[in-house]
Short mmCIF file of the C-alpha atoms (twelve columns), coordinates in Angstrom:
data_MODEL
# 
_entry.id   MODEL 
# 
loop_
_atom_site.group_PDB 
_atom_site.id 
_atom_site.type_symbol 
_atom_site.label_atom_id 
_atom_site.label_alt_id 
_atom_site.label_comp_id 
_atom_site.label_asym_id 
_atom_site.label_seq_id 
_atom_site.Cartn_x 
_atom_site.Cartn_y 
_atom_site.Cartn_z 
_atom_site.pdbx_PDB_model_num 
ATOM 1   C CA . UNK A 1   -49.665 82.029 -50.019 1 
ATOM 2   C CA . UNK A 2   -50.108 82.179 -46.251 1 
ATOM 3   C CA . UNK A 3   -50.123 78.998 -44.250 1 
ATOM 4   C CA . UNK A 4   -53.490 77.364 -43.602 1 
ATOM 5   C CA . UNK A 5   -54.291 75.426 -40.435 1 
ATOM 6   C CA . UNK A 6   -55.772 72.125 -41.605 1 
ATOM 7   C CA . UNK A 7   -56.378 68.593 -40.386 1 
ATOM 8   C CA . UNK A 8   -53.958 66.206 -42.051 1 
ATOM 9   C CA . UNK A 9   -56.496 64.177 -44.018 1 
ATOM 10  C CA . UNK A 10  -58.121 67.290 -45.451 1 
ATOM 11  C CA . UNK A 11  -54.746 68.836 -46.254 1 
ATOM 12  C CA . UNK A 12  -53.801 65.707 -48.204 1 
ATOM 13  C CA . UNK A 13  -56.860 66.241 -50.385 1 
ATOM 14  C CA . UNK A 14  -55.996 69.861 -51.028 1 
ATOM 15  C CA . UNK A 15  -52.423 68.884 -51.881 1 
ATOM 16  C CA . UNK A 16  -53.711 66.444 -54.484 1 
ATOM 17  C CA . UNK A 17  -55.901 69.123 -56.057 1 
ATOM 18  C CA . UNK A 18  -52.967 71.546 -56.047 1 
ATOM 19  C CA . UNK A 19  -50.954 68.905 -57.919 1 
ATOM 20  C CA . UNK A 20  -53.578 68.756 -60.648 1 
ATOM 21  C CA . UNK A 21  -55.522 65.701 -59.501 1 
ATOM 22  C CA . UNK A 22  -59.161 65.910 -60.565 1 
ATOM 23  C CA . UNK A 23  -60.321 62.339 -60.011 1 
ATOM 24  C CA . UNK A 24  -60.720 60.341 -56.799 1 
ATOM 25  C CA . UNK A 25  -62.100 56.846 -56.324 1 
ATOM 26  C CA . UNK A 26  -62.238 55.361 -52.853 1 
ATOM 27  C CA . UNK A 27  -64.169 53.885 -49.973 1 
ATOM 28  C CA . UNK A 28  -64.442 55.282 -46.436 1 
ATOM 29  C CA . UNK A 29  -62.450 53.717 -43.623 1 
ATOM 30  C CA . UNK A 30  -61.192 55.188 -40.340 1 
ATOM 31  C CA . UNK A 31  -58.794 56.961 -39.774 1 
ATOM 32  C CA . UNK A 32  -58.706 58.481 -43.286 1 
ATOM 33  C CA . UNK A 33  -62.387 59.149 -43.934 1 
ATOM 34  C CA . UNK A 34  -62.022 62.942 -43.738 1 
ATOM 35  C CA . UNK A 35  -59.944 62.790 -46.934 1 
ATOM 36  C CA . UNK A 36  -62.687 61.444 -49.217 1 
ATOM 37  C CA . UNK A 37  -65.224 63.590 -47.361 1 
ATOM 38  C CA . UNK A 38  -63.157 66.686 -48.220 1 
ATOM 39  C CA . UNK A 39  -62.738 65.663 -51.850 1 
ATOM 40  C CA . UNK A 40  -66.446 64.857 -52.191 1 
ATOM 41  C CA . UNK A 41  -67.055 68.579 -51.639 1 
ATOM 42  C CA . UNK A 42  -64.088 70.090 -53.417 1 
ATOM 43  C CA . UNK A 43  -63.636 68.018 -56.599 1 
ATOM 44  C CA . UNK A 44  -67.142 68.491 -58.061 1 
ATOM 45  C CA . UNK A 45  -66.805 72.228 -57.428 1 
ATOM 46  C CA . UNK A 46  -63.873 72.412 -59.873 1 
ATOM 47  C CA . UNK A 47  -65.258 70.021 -62.478 1 
ATOM 48  C CA . UNK A 48  -63.569 66.950 -61.065 1 
ATOM 49  C CA . UNK A 49  -64.820 63.444 -60.339 1 
ATOM 50  C CA . UNK A 50  -65.477 61.941 -56.918 1 
ATOM 51  C CA . UNK A 51  -66.796 58.395 -56.683 1 
ATOM 52  C CA . UNK A 52  -67.428 56.516 -53.466 1 
ATOM 53  C CA . UNK A 53  -67.129 53.032 -54.885 1 
ATOM 54  C CA . UNK A 54  -68.958 49.973 -53.614 1 
ATOM 55  C CA . UNK A 55  -65.688 48.528 -52.288 1 
ATOM 56  C CA . UNK A 56  -61.937 49.035 -52.156 1 
ATOM 57  C CA . UNK A 57  -61.571 46.482 -54.958 1 
ATOM 58  C CA . UNK A 58  -63.896 48.493 -57.187 1 
ATOM 59  C CA . UNK A 59  -62.117 51.753 -56.305 1 
ATOM 60  C CA . UNK A 60  -58.633 50.609 -57.322 1 
ATOM 61  C CA . UNK A 61  -59.973 49.269 -60.627 1 
ATOM 62  C CA . UNK A 62  -61.603 52.645 -61.294 1 
ATOM 63  C CA . UNK A 63  -58.155 54.154 -60.634 1 
ATOM 64  C CA . UNK A 64  -56.734 51.710 -63.183 1 
ATOM 65  C CA . UNK A 65  -59.222 52.905 -65.782 1 
ATOM 66  C CA . UNK A 66  -58.829 56.644 -65.173 1 
ATOM 67  C CA . UNK A 67  -55.050 56.414 -64.887 1 
ATOM 68  C CA . UNK A 68  -54.970 54.452 -68.131 1 
ATOM 69  C CA . UNK A 69  -56.630 57.433 -69.803 1 
ATOM 70  C CA . UNK A 70  -53.736 59.619 -68.634 1 
ATOM 71  C CA . UNK A 71  -55.662 61.408 -65.864 1 
ATOM 72  C CA . UNK A 72  -54.070 62.357 -62.557 1 
ATOM 73  C CA . UNK A 73  -55.929 60.093 -60.163 1 
ATOM 74  C CA . UNK A 74  -55.876 59.423 -56.425 1 
ATOM 75  C CA . UNK A 75  -57.184 56.783 -54.077 1 
ATOM 76  C CA . UNK A 76  -56.746 56.463 -50.336 1 
ATOM 77  C CA . UNK A 77  -57.448 53.905 -47.667 1 
ATOM 78  C CA . UNK A 78  -56.228 52.486 -44.389 1 
ATOM 79  C CA . UNK A 79  -54.512 49.135 -43.772 1 
ATOM 80  C CA . UNK A 80  -57.207 46.432 -44.338 1 
ATOM 81  C CA . UNK A 81  -58.614 48.593 -47.129 1 
ATOM 82  C CA . UNK A 82  -55.212 48.816 -48.806 1 
ATOM 83  C CA . UNK A 83  -54.855 45.049 -48.485 1 
ATOM 84  C CA . UNK A 84  -57.981 44.715 -50.614 1 
ATOM 85  C CA . UNK A 85  -56.466 47.001 -53.268 1 
ATOM 86  C CA . UNK A 86  -53.298 44.942 -53.754 1 
ATOM 87  C CA . UNK A 87  -54.518 43.057 -56.827 1 
ATOM 88  C CA . UNK A 88  -55.385 46.342 -58.542 1 
ATOM 89  C CA . UNK A 89  -52.062 47.897 -57.546 1 
ATOM 90  C CA . UNK A 90  -50.084 45.086 -59.153 1 
ATOM 91  C CA . UNK A 91  -52.255 45.434 -62.288 1 
ATOM 92  C CA . UNK A 92  -51.358 49.139 -62.368 1 
ATOM 93  C CA . UNK A 93  -47.675 48.325 -61.887 1 
ATOM 94  C CA . UNK A 94  -47.734 45.670 -64.603 1 
ATOM 95  C CA . UNK A 95  -49.615 47.900 -67.044 1 
ATOM 96  C CA . UNK A 96  -47.483 50.942 -66.081 1 
ATOM 97  C CA . UNK A 97  -50.471 53.057 -65.067 1 
ATOM 98  C CA . UNK A 98  -49.488 56.176 -63.057 1 
ATOM 99  C CA . UNK A 99  -51.522 56.780 -59.915 1 
ATOM 100 C CA . UNK A 100 -51.085 57.911 -56.314 1 
ATOM 101 C CA . UNK A 101 -52.244 55.828 -53.359 1 
ATOM 102 C CA . UNK A 102 -52.406 57.072 -49.771 1 
ATOM 103 C CA . UNK A 103 -52.335 54.641 -46.838 1 
ATOM 104 C CA . UNK A 104 -53.225 56.188 -43.471 1 
ATOM 105 C CA . UNK A 105 -52.121 53.236 -41.373 1 
ATOM 106 C CA . UNK A 106 -54.054 51.824 -38.432 1 
ATOM 107 C CA . UNK A 107 -53.306 48.928 -36.088 1 
ATOM 108 C CA . UNK A 108 -53.557 45.368 -37.374 1 
ATOM 109 C CA . UNK A 109 -53.553 42.575 -38.367 1 
ATOM 110 C CA . UNK A 110 -57.039 42.011 -39.732 1 
ATOM 111 C CA . UNK A 111 -59.531 44.714 -38.838 1 
ATOM 112 C CA . UNK A 112 -57.284 45.568 -35.878 1 
ATOM 113 C CA . UNK A 113 -57.993 48.988 -34.392 1 
ATOM 114 C CA . UNK A 114 -58.441 52.575 -35.554 1 
ATOM 115 C CA . UNK A 115 -55.342 53.844 -33.715 1 
ATOM 116 C CA . UNK A 116 -52.149 54.928 -35.533 1 
ATOM 117 C CA . UNK A 117 -49.605 52.287 -36.449 1 
ATOM 118 C CA . UNK A 118 -46.687 51.534 -38.757 1 
ATOM 119 C CA . UNK A 119 -47.449 47.868 -39.249 1 
ATOM 120 C CA . UNK A 120 -48.053 48.109 -43.028 1 
ATOM 121 C CA . UNK A 121 -44.365 48.639 -43.799 1 
ATOM 122 C CA . UNK A 122 -43.928 45.181 -45.337 1 
ATOM 123 C CA . UNK A 123 -47.137 45.434 -47.369 1 
ATOM 124 C CA . UNK A 124 -46.147 48.807 -48.817 1 
ATOM 125 C CA . UNK A 125 -42.416 48.360 -49.364 1 
ATOM 126 C CA . UNK A 126 -42.389 44.723 -50.449 1 
ATOM 127 C CA . UNK A 127 -45.521 44.822 -52.573 1 
ATOM 128 C CA . UNK A 128 -48.650 43.039 -51.421 1 
ATOM 129 C CA . UNK A 129 -49.566 41.809 -54.904 1 
ATOM 130 C CA . UNK A 130 -48.056 39.222 -57.225 1 
ATOM 131 C CA . UNK A 131 -45.018 39.462 -59.444 1 
ATOM 132 C CA . UNK A 132 -41.664 41.254 -59.638 1 
ATOM 133 C CA . UNK A 133 -42.790 44.812 -59.070 1 
ATOM 134 C CA . UNK A 134 -41.965 47.695 -56.746 1 
ATOM 135 C CA . UNK A 135 -43.669 50.994 -55.991 1 
ATOM 136 C CA . UNK A 136 -42.004 54.185 -54.734 1 
ATOM 137 C CA . UNK A 137 -43.091 54.787 -51.135 1 
ATOM 138 C CA . UNK A 138 -42.861 58.173 -49.383 1 
ATOM 139 C CA . UNK A 139 -42.854 58.324 -45.576 1 
ATOM 140 C CA . UNK A 140 -43.590 61.889 -44.370 1 
ATOM 141 C CA . UNK A 141 -43.385 62.880 -40.714 1 
ATOM 142 C CA . UNK A 142 -45.577 65.995 -40.738 1 
ATOM 143 C CA . UNK A 143 -48.670 67.307 -42.469 1 
ATOM 144 C CA . UNK A 144 -46.564 69.828 -44.392 1 
ATOM 145 C CA . UNK A 145 -44.123 67.208 -45.575 1 
ATOM 146 C CA . UNK A 146 -46.989 64.897 -46.528 1 
ATOM 147 C CA . UNK A 147 -48.502 67.628 -48.702 1 
ATOM 148 C CA . UNK A 148 -45.150 68.295 -50.358 1 
ATOM 149 C CA . UNK A 149 -44.625 64.596 -51.014 1 
ATOM 150 C CA . UNK A 150 -48.139 64.064 -52.363 1 
ATOM 151 C CA . UNK A 151 -47.524 66.766 -54.939 1 
ATOM 152 C CA . UNK A 152 -44.185 65.196 -55.859 1 
ATOM 153 C CA . UNK A 153 -45.784 61.752 -55.993 1 
ATOM 154 C CA . UNK A 154 -47.994 62.727 -58.935 1 
ATOM 155 C CA . UNK A 155 -44.949 63.868 -60.900 1 
ATOM 156 C CA . UNK A 156 -42.952 60.746 -60.035 1 
ATOM 157 C CA . UNK A 157 -45.895 58.532 -61.022 1 
ATOM 158 C CA . UNK A 158 -45.994 60.108 -64.477 1 
ATOM 159 C CA . UNK A 159 -42.231 60.327 -65.039 1 
ATOM 160 C CA . UNK A 160 -41.799 56.606 -64.354 1 
ATOM 161 C CA . UNK A 161 -45.325 55.407 -65.254 1 
ATOM 162 C CA . UNK A 162 -45.826 53.697 -61.912 1 
ATOM 163 C CA . UNK A 163 -48.133 53.660 -58.916 1 
ATOM 164 C CA . UNK A 164 -46.698 55.688 -56.025 1 
ATOM 165 C CA . UNK A 165 -47.617 55.131 -52.369 1 
ATOM 166 C CA . UNK A 166 -47.572 57.686 -49.565 1 
ATOM 167 C CA . UNK A 167 -47.229 55.846 -46.251 1 
ATOM 168 C CA . UNK A 168 -48.813 57.811 -43.421 1 
ATOM 169 C CA . UNK A 169 -50.316 56.861 -40.080 1 
ATOM 170 C CA . UNK A 170 -53.480 57.775 -38.248 1 
ATOM 171 C CA . UNK A 171 -51.715 60.342 -36.096 1 
ATOM 172 C CA . UNK A 172 -50.521 62.436 -39.042 1 
ATOM 173 C CA . UNK A 173 -53.910 62.055 -40.688 1 
ATOM 174 C CA . UNK A 174 -55.769 63.308 -37.624 1 
ATOM 175 C CA . UNK A 175 -53.447 66.075 -36.376 1 
ATOM 176 C CA . UNK A 176 -53.839 69.731 -37.325 1 
ATOM 177 C CA . UNK A 177 -50.823 71.719 -38.514 1 
ATOM 178 C CA . UNK A 178 -50.205 74.851 -40.599 1 
ATOM 179 C CA . UNK A 179 -49.534 74.060 -44.256 1 
ATOM 180 C CA . UNK A 180 -48.134 76.132 -47.112 1 
ATOM 181 C CA . UNK A 181 -49.298 74.721 -50.443 1 
ATOM 182 C CA . UNK A 182 -47.042 76.972 -52.542 1 
ATOM 183 C CA . UNK A 183 -43.629 75.903 -51.297 1 
ATOM 184 C CA . UNK A 184 -40.988 75.511 -54.015 1 
ATOM 185 C CA . UNK A 185 -40.521 71.909 -55.084 1 
ATOM 186 C CA . UNK A 186 -38.495 69.955 -57.593 1 
ATOM 187 C CA . UNK A 187 -39.551 70.643 -61.146 1 
ATOM 188 C CA . UNK A 188 -39.622 67.589 -63.386 1 
ATOM 189 C CA . UNK A 189 -40.079 67.223 -67.114 1 
ATOM 190 C CA . UNK A 190 -43.253 65.189 -67.518 1 
ATOM 191 C CA . UNK A 191 -43.132 63.047 -70.675 1 
ATOM 192 C CA . UNK A 192 -45.957 63.114 -73.191 1 
ATOM 193 C CA . UNK A 193 -48.725 60.617 -72.467 1 
ATOM 194 C CA . UNK A 194 -48.724 59.083 -75.928 1 
ATOM 195 C CA . UNK A 195 -49.483 55.708 -74.325 1 
ATOM 196 C CA . UNK A 196 -52.837 56.795 -72.841 1 
ATOM 197 C CA . UNK A 197 -56.199 55.468 -74.052 1 
ATOM 198 C CA . UNK A 198 -57.691 58.784 -75.095 1 
ATOM 199 C CA . UNK A 199 -59.416 57.646 -78.286 1 
ATOM 200 C CA . UNK A 200 -57.694 57.328 -81.650 1 
ATOM 201 C CA . UNK A 201 -59.873 59.947 -83.404 1 
ATOM 202 C CA . UNK A 202 -58.827 58.167 -86.592 1 
ATOM 203 C CA . UNK A 203 -55.314 59.589 -86.235 1 
ATOM 204 C CA . UNK A 204 -53.307 56.759 -84.635 1 
ATOM 205 C CA . UNK A 205 -53.354 53.093 -83.796 1 
ATOM 206 C CA . UNK A 206 -55.251 52.137 -80.624 1 
ATOM 207 C CA . UNK A 207 -53.300 52.123 -77.372 1 
ATOM 208 C CA . UNK A 208 -53.720 49.096 -75.128 1 
ATOM 209 C CA . UNK A 209 -53.413 49.198 -71.325 1 
ATOM 210 C CA . UNK A 210 -52.775 45.651 -70.199 1 
ATOM 211 C CA . UNK A 211 -50.727 43.512 -67.815 1 
ATOM 212 C CA . UNK A 212 -51.457 40.153 -69.473 1 
ATOM 213 C CA . UNK A 213 -48.692 38.603 -71.606 1 
ATOM 214 C CA . UNK A 214 -49.397 35.039 -72.733 1 
ATOM 215 C CA . UNK A 215 -45.950 34.648 -74.309 1 
ATOM 216 C CA . UNK A 216 -43.358 33.909 -71.589 1 
ATOM 217 C CA . UNK A 217 -40.627 35.459 -73.736 1 
ATOM 218 C CA . UNK A 218 -42.545 38.715 -74.042 1 
ATOM 219 C CA . UNK A 219 -43.429 38.736 -70.330 1 
ATOM 220 C CA . UNK A 220 -39.780 38.099 -69.458 1 
ATOM 221 C CA . UNK A 221 -38.697 41.126 -71.499 1 
ATOM 222 C CA . UNK A 222 -41.449 43.210 -69.898 1 
ATOM 223 C CA . UNK A 223 -40.140 42.277 -66.463 1 
ATOM 224 C CA . UNK A 224 -36.605 43.239 -67.504 1 
ATOM 225 C CA . UNK A 225 -38.002 46.571 -68.697 1 
ATOM 226 C CA . UNK A 226 -39.732 47.133 -65.341 1 
ATOM 227 C CA . UNK A 227 -36.534 46.116 -63.538 1 
ATOM 228 C CA . UNK A 228 -34.508 48.743 -65.399 1 
ATOM 229 C CA . UNK A 229 -37.100 51.333 -64.391 1 
ATOM 230 C CA . UNK A 230 -36.890 50.294 -60.728 1 
ATOM 231 C CA . UNK A 231 -33.084 50.476 -60.881 1 
ATOM 232 C CA . UNK A 232 -33.391 54.070 -62.114 1 
ATOM 233 C CA . UNK A 233 -35.854 54.931 -59.340 1 
ATOM 234 C CA . UNK A 234 -33.428 53.519 -56.751 1 
ATOM 235 C CA . UNK A 235 -30.678 55.683 -58.210 1 
ATOM 236 C CA . UNK A 236 -32.644 58.925 -58.558 1 
ATOM 237 C CA . UNK A 237 -35.456 59.039 -56.002 1 
ATOM 238 C CA . UNK A 238 -34.080 57.967 -52.611 1 
ATOM 239 C CA . UNK A 239 -34.513 60.553 -49.831 1 
ATOM 240 C CA . UNK A 240 -33.175 60.633 -46.270 1 
ATOM 241 C CA . UNK A 241 -32.565 63.099 -43.428 1 
ATOM 242 C CA . UNK A 242 -29.392 62.744 -41.342 1 
ATOM 243 C CA . UNK A 243 -29.622 64.518 -37.977 1 
ATOM 244 C CA . UNK A 244 -26.409 64.908 -35.929 1 
ATOM 245 C CA . UNK A 245 -24.953 61.614 -37.082 1 
ATOM 246 C CA . UNK A 246 -21.381 62.823 -37.718 1 
ATOM 247 C CA . UNK A 247 -20.090 61.944 -34.240 1 
ATOM 248 C CA . UNK A 248 -22.986 59.801 -33.025 1 
ATOM 249 C CA . UNK A 249 -22.087 56.578 -31.255 1 
ATOM 250 C CA . UNK A 250 -25.737 55.526 -31.187 1 
ATOM 251 C CA . UNK A 251 -27.910 56.336 -34.179 1 
ATOM 252 C CA . UNK A 252 -31.673 56.020 -34.017 1 
ATOM 253 C CA . UNK A 253 -33.535 54.967 -37.159 1 
ATOM 254 C CA . UNK A 254 -37.188 56.006 -37.394 1 
ATOM 255 C CA . UNK A 255 -39.690 57.308 -39.925 1 
ATOM 256 C CA . UNK A 256 -43.024 59.090 -39.918 1 
ATOM 257 C CA . UNK A 257 -44.555 59.959 -36.559 1 
ATOM 258 C CA . UNK A 258 -41.894 58.023 -34.654 1 
ATOM 259 C CA . UNK A 259 -39.155 60.172 -36.181 1 
ATOM 260 C CA . UNK A 260 -40.825 63.225 -34.606 1 
ATOM 261 C CA . UNK A 261 -40.784 61.542 -31.217 1 
ATOM 262 C CA . UNK A 262 -37.185 60.389 -31.620 1 
ATOM 263 C CA . UNK A 263 -35.976 63.876 -32.582 1 
ATOM 264 C CA . UNK A 264 -37.011 65.074 -29.126 1 
ATOM 265 C CA . UNK A 265 -35.207 62.110 -27.579 1 
ATOM 266 C CA . UNK A 266 -32.044 63.001 -29.504 1 
ATOM 267 C CA . UNK A 267 -32.265 66.555 -28.178 1 
ATOM 268 C CA . UNK A 268 -32.696 65.399 -24.571 1 
ATOM 269 C CA . UNK A 269 -29.879 62.862 -24.776 1 
ATOM 270 C CA . UNK A 270 -27.511 65.366 -26.393 1 
ATOM 271 C CA . UNK A 271 -28.147 67.798 -23.545 1 
ATOM 272 C CA . UNK A 272 -27.063 65.062 -21.138 1 
ATOM 273 C CA . UNK A 273 -23.847 64.459 -23.065 1 
ATOM 274 C CA . UNK A 274 -24.782 61.378 -25.067 1 
ATOM 275 C CA . UNK A 275 -23.555 61.288 -28.658 1 
ATOM 276 C CA . UNK A 276 -26.681 60.250 -30.520 1 
ATOM 277 C CA . UNK A 277 -28.207 61.032 -33.891 1 
ATOM 278 C CA . UNK A 278 -31.046 60.054 -36.212 1 
ATOM 279 C CA . UNK A 279 -31.383 58.539 -39.673 1 
ATOM 280 C CA . UNK A 280 -34.857 59.351 -40.953 1 
ATOM 281 C CA . UNK A 281 -35.797 57.625 -44.221 1 
ATOM 282 C CA . UNK A 282 -38.094 59.925 -46.190 1 
ATOM 283 C CA . UNK A 283 -38.550 57.239 -48.801 1 
ATOM 284 C CA . UNK A 284 -38.835 53.683 -47.532 1 
ATOM 285 C CA . UNK A 285 -38.621 52.362 -51.068 1 
ATOM 286 C CA . UNK A 286 -36.171 53.094 -52.444 1 
ATOM 287 C CA . UNK A 287 -34.557 52.712 -49.022 1 
ATOM 288 C CA . UNK A 288 -31.540 54.914 -48.119 1 
ATOM 289 C CA . UNK A 289 -29.082 52.077 -47.515 1 
ATOM 290 C CA . UNK A 290 -26.196 54.437 -48.287 1 
ATOM 291 C CA . UNK A 291 -26.931 56.372 -45.079 1 
ATOM 292 C CA . UNK A 292 -25.353 53.569 -43.061 1 
ATOM 293 C CA . UNK A 293 -22.050 54.161 -44.867 1 
ATOM 294 C CA . UNK A 294 -21.988 57.736 -43.515 1 
ATOM 295 C CA . UNK A 295 -22.011 57.182 -39.723 1 
ATOM 296 C CA . UNK A 296 -18.297 56.622 -38.983 1 
ATOM 297 C CA . UNK A 297 -18.512 56.800 -35.169 1 
ATOM 298 C CA . UNK A 298 -21.608 54.636 -34.803 1 
ATOM 299 C CA . UNK A 299 -21.497 51.442 -32.789 1 
ATOM 300 C CA . UNK A 300 -25.197 50.889 -32.192 1 
ATOM 301 C CA . UNK A 301 -28.303 51.371 -34.327 1 
ATOM 302 C CA . UNK A 302 -31.585 51.727 -32.440 1 
ATOM 303 C CA . UNK A 303 -34.719 51.221 -34.553 1 
ATOM 304 C CA . UNK A 304 -37.975 52.660 -33.213 1 
ATOM 305 C CA . UNK A 305 -41.300 51.701 -34.807 1 
ATOM 306 C CA . UNK A 306 -45.003 51.536 -34.069 1 
ATOM 307 C CA . UNK A 307 -44.950 47.840 -34.935 1 
ATOM 308 C CA . UNK A 308 -43.365 44.535 -33.961 1 
ATOM 309 C CA . UNK A 309 -40.345 45.451 -36.091 1 
ATOM 310 C CA . UNK A 310 -40.523 45.612 -39.881 1 
ATOM 311 C CA . UNK A 311 -38.195 48.395 -41.028 1 
ATOM 312 C CA . UNK A 312 -35.556 46.782 -38.787 1 
ATOM 313 C CA . UNK A 313 -34.948 44.297 -41.630 1 
ATOM 314 C CA . UNK A 314 -33.922 47.113 -43.988 1 
ATOM 315 C CA . UNK A 315 -31.722 48.589 -41.267 1 
ATOM 316 C CA . UNK A 316 -29.896 45.272 -40.924 1 
ATOM 317 C CA . UNK A 317 -29.410 45.161 -44.683 1 
ATOM 318 C CA . UNK A 318 -27.979 48.683 -44.640 1 
ATOM 319 C CA . UNK A 319 -25.746 47.989 -41.667 1 
ATOM 320 C CA . UNK A 320 -24.454 44.773 -43.230 1 
ATOM 321 C CA . UNK A 321 -23.117 43.539 -39.899 1 
ATOM 322 C CA . UNK A 322 -21.112 46.671 -39.072 1 
ATOM 323 C CA . UNK A 323 -23.241 47.759 -36.104 1 
ATOM 324 C CA . UNK A 324 -25.189 46.310 -33.223 1 
ATOM 325 C CA . UNK A 325 -28.866 46.608 -34.203 1 
ATOM 326 C CA . UNK A 326 -31.424 47.125 -31.428 1 
ATOM 327 C CA . UNK A 327 -35.184 47.479 -31.677 1 
ATOM 328 C CA . UNK A 328 -38.000 48.924 -29.605 1 
ATOM 329 C CA . UNK A 329 -41.563 49.121 -30.793 1 
ATOM 330 C CA . UNK A 330 -45.163 48.958 -29.715 1 
ATOM 331 C CA . UNK A 331 -47.830 47.382 -31.941 1 
ATOM 332 C CA . UNK A 332 -51.590 47.531 -32.176 1 
ATOM 333 C CA . UNK A 333 -51.956 51.307 -32.174 1 
ATOM 334 C CA . UNK A 334 -49.733 52.036 -29.166 1 
ATOM 335 C CA . UNK A 335 -47.067 54.740 -29.485 1 
ATOM 336 C CA . UNK A 336 -43.623 54.341 -27.846 1 
ATOM 337 C CA . UNK A 337 -43.120 57.035 -25.213 1 
ATOM 338 C CA . UNK A 338 -40.056 59.320 -25.219 1 
ATOM 339 C CA . UNK A 339 -39.059 58.473 -21.644 1 
ATOM 340 C CA . UNK A 340 -38.954 54.768 -22.451 1 
ATOM 341 C CA . UNK A 341 -36.953 55.355 -25.638 1 
ATOM 342 C CA . UNK A 342 -34.459 57.495 -23.715 1 
ATOM 343 C CA . UNK A 343 -34.173 54.922 -20.918 1 
ATOM 344 C CA . UNK A 344 -33.480 52.102 -23.341 1 
ATOM 345 C CA . UNK A 345 -30.960 54.190 -25.283 1 
ATOM 346 C CA . UNK A 346 -29.059 54.889 -22.084 1 
ATOM 347 C CA . UNK A 347 -28.989 51.186 -21.268 1 
ATOM 348 C CA . UNK A 348 -27.517 50.426 -24.695 1 
ATOM 349 C CA . UNK A 349 -24.859 53.125 -24.221 1 
ATOM 350 C CA . UNK A 350 -23.832 51.882 -20.794 1 
ATOM 351 C CA . UNK A 351 -26.120 53.620 -18.339 1 
ATOM 352 C CA . UNK A 352 -26.409 57.120 -16.879 1 
ATOM 353 C CA . UNK A 353 -23.461 59.436 -17.441 1 
# 
């Protein structure tokens, strides 16, 4: 299939349909509103379901119901909207309901702004709901990669019976790029959905989708079961890109839109003789901690984020005291500029060569 020039938010909707999603429940919020607008046209045309719910809370509970029936289901929101969905997300995690959730991040806290940001890192990677749960979190840096990851996310959700988040930002959602929806991707064996509430038809015992366990012994064992699943996800699903890190004395760490900016900075600094590279986490949970074991020449890590510094905590965990960790970020919807990143990198490395 030839590439199609599409706005990010609309491309995300098409990627979900390509992955077999036929049900969307959501509520409009800038800067992701083009996504539900697109699906409101396209899903009914192919026999699917589109519901603009009365609130984000209602939408995530509709996801819980449809996902519990074994359907491939999507919801999307932006920052304060995702915060409202956290109770439903932890219900889905506790009940092991597969679903895919897109967060097109805007500046915060609170209502904040409608400009792009990366300030939801903690909420997405640490879990904003209650209990001992985790959710896989993809962090694409282009519209194409986002579409690839959205398609993978539906498979991962069903393989592990878990909610999966795709962490985007307003810039990726609003930009236009060419997208190929038929690129080869990892093929997974999807297990039978014998747990789904599809009606017994008099042929089996009823299935129950539930996250309530009144017996502490039973709830303890359920948590151990979830923990074993999360251990397997950490082993099998971590993704990272390493760019010119073999001899790098300073290694940038960035994800999403900021990784695109930093790649240009790496190119400029290399042309001036500076040995720099980039670690780009493509999943931010599970986080690629092992990448910090594979940068033998590195003295300094330089974390760049559109926030006050959230991923920097994972970088420090990965470094484990072996490197100097530096941070530069801009919050509230402001984007760090390449010239400032380059200037600060040079200062860390001892000035102009």
